[in-house]
C-alpha positions as CSV (number, residue, x, y, z in Angstrom):
1,X,-31.5,85.1,20.3
2,X,-29.3,82.8,18.3
3,X,-25.7,83.8,17.7
4,X,-23.5,82.0,15.2
5,X,-19.8,81.7,16.1
6,X,-17.1,81.4,13.5
7,X,-15.6,78.0,14.0
8,X,-13.4,77.9,11.0
9,X,-9.8,77.1,11.6
10,X,-6.7,77.6,9.5
11,X,-5.5,74.4,8.0
12,X,-1.9,73.6,9.0
13,X,0.5,71.1,7.5
14,X,2.8,69.5,9.9
15,X,6.2,67.9,9.1
16,X,7.6,64.6,10.3
17,X,9.7,65.1,13.5
18,X,7.9,68.2,14.7
19,X,6.5,68.3,18.2
20,X,2.8,69.0,18.7
21,X,0.3,69.2,21.5
22,X,-2.4,66.7,20.7
23,X,-5.9,66.7,22.2
24,X,-7.7,63.3,21.9
25,X,-11.2,64.4,20.8
26,X,-13.0,61.3,22.1
27,X,-11.5,61.6,25.6
28,X,-12.0,65.4,25.6
29,X,-15.7,65.4,24.6
30,X,-16.5,62.6,27.0
31,X,-14.9,64.4,29.9
32,X,-12.2,61.8,30.5
33,X,-8.9,62.8,32.0
34,X,-5.5,62.8,30.2
35,X,-6.9,64.0,26.9
36,X,-4.1,66.4,26.0
37,X,-0.4,65.5,25.6
38,X,2.8,66.2,23.7
39,X,3.6,64.1,20.7
40,X,6.1,63.8,17.9
41,X,4.9,63.5,14.4
42,X,6.0,60.2,12.9
43,X,4.2,60.1,9.6
44,X,2.2,62.7,7.5
45,X,-0.2,60.8,5.3
46,X,-1.6,62.0,1.9
47,X,-5.1,61.7,3.4
48,X,-4.3,64.7,5.6
49,X,-4.0,62.7,8.8
50,X,-0.9,61.9,10.9
51,X,0.6,59.2,13.0
52,X,2.0,60.5,16.3
53,X,4.1,59.1,19.1
54,X,3.2,60.2,22.6
55,X,6.4,61.4,24.3
56,X,5.6,60.3,27.8
57,X,4.1,56.8,27.1
58,X,5.6,56.0,23.7
59,X,2.2,55.0,22.5
60,X,1.4,55.4,18.8
61,X,-1.7,57.4,17.9
62,X,-3.1,56.7,14.4
63,X,-5.3,58.7,12.0
64,X,-5.0,62.1,13.8
65,X,-6.6,65.0,12.2
66,X,-4.6,68.3,12.2
67,X,-7.6,70.1,13.8
68,X,-6.7,68.5,17.1
69,X,-3.0,69.4,17.0
70,X,-1.0,72.6,17.7
71,X,2.6,73.0,16.9
72,X,5.1,73.4,19.8
73,X,7.7,75.8,18.4
74,X,11.3,75.2,19.4
75,X,11.6,78.9,20.4
76,X,9.0,78.3,23.2
77,X,10.9,75.3,24.4
78,X,14.2,77.2,24.5
79,X,12.9,80.5,25.8
80,X,14.3,79.9,29.3
81,X,17.8,79.6,27.9
82,X,17.4,82.6,25.6
83,X,16.1,84.8,28.3
84,X,18.3,83.7,31.2
85,X,19.9,86.5,33.0
86,X,23.6,87.0,32.4
87,X,24.3,87.9,36.0
88,X,26.6,85.0,37.1
89,X,25.5,85.4,40.7
90,X,21.9,84.3,40.2
91,X,21.7,83.3,36.6
92,X,21.9,79.5,37.3
93,X,19.2,79.8,40.0
94,X,16.7,81.3,37.6
95,X,17.1,78.6,34.9
96,X,15.2,75.3,34.7
97,X,17.0,72.0,35.1
98,X,16.6,71.3,31.4
99,X,18.3,74.6,30.5
100,X,21.2,73.8,32.9
101,X,21.6,70.3,31.4
102,X,21.7,71.7,27.9
103,X,24.3,74.3,28.8
104,X,26.4,71.7,30.7
105,X,26.4,69.5,27.6
106,X,27.4,72.4,25.3
107,X,30.2,73.4,27.7
108,X,31.5,69.8,27.7
109,X,31.5,69.4,24.0
110,X,32.8,72.9,23.2
111,X,35.9,72.5,25.4
112,X,37.3,69.3,23.9
113,X,39.0,68.4,20.7
114,X,36.6,67.0,18.1
115,X,37.2,63.3,17.4
116,X,36.6,61.2,14.3
117,X,34.2,58.2,14.7
118,X,35.8,54.8,15.0
119,X,36.7,53.2,11.7
120,X,35.1,49.8,12.1
């Protein structure tokens, strides 16, 4: 018995500067490793394709179809900070290193007088 699956996807428009998870279809369908990675959108073309920059390698990926990209929402990246326990005894132990670095930076900038840029 033949069963037809619904393979339609919702078209998504991505914006320059957004972070996406990209799956290289040629590597994926041929079973090669390292086919999925995080990228930043550099250019959105009128043709409906995108130019991406792979975050880890810095390589540029051209002519990417949106069918092979998924948005990485900022809320997901910041969830560990948003949900960190307020108990000062164990709060820092339960947070990731990235969350601690961000909080340290915020503390350093929040506790000093704002300065004007150099007038050169």
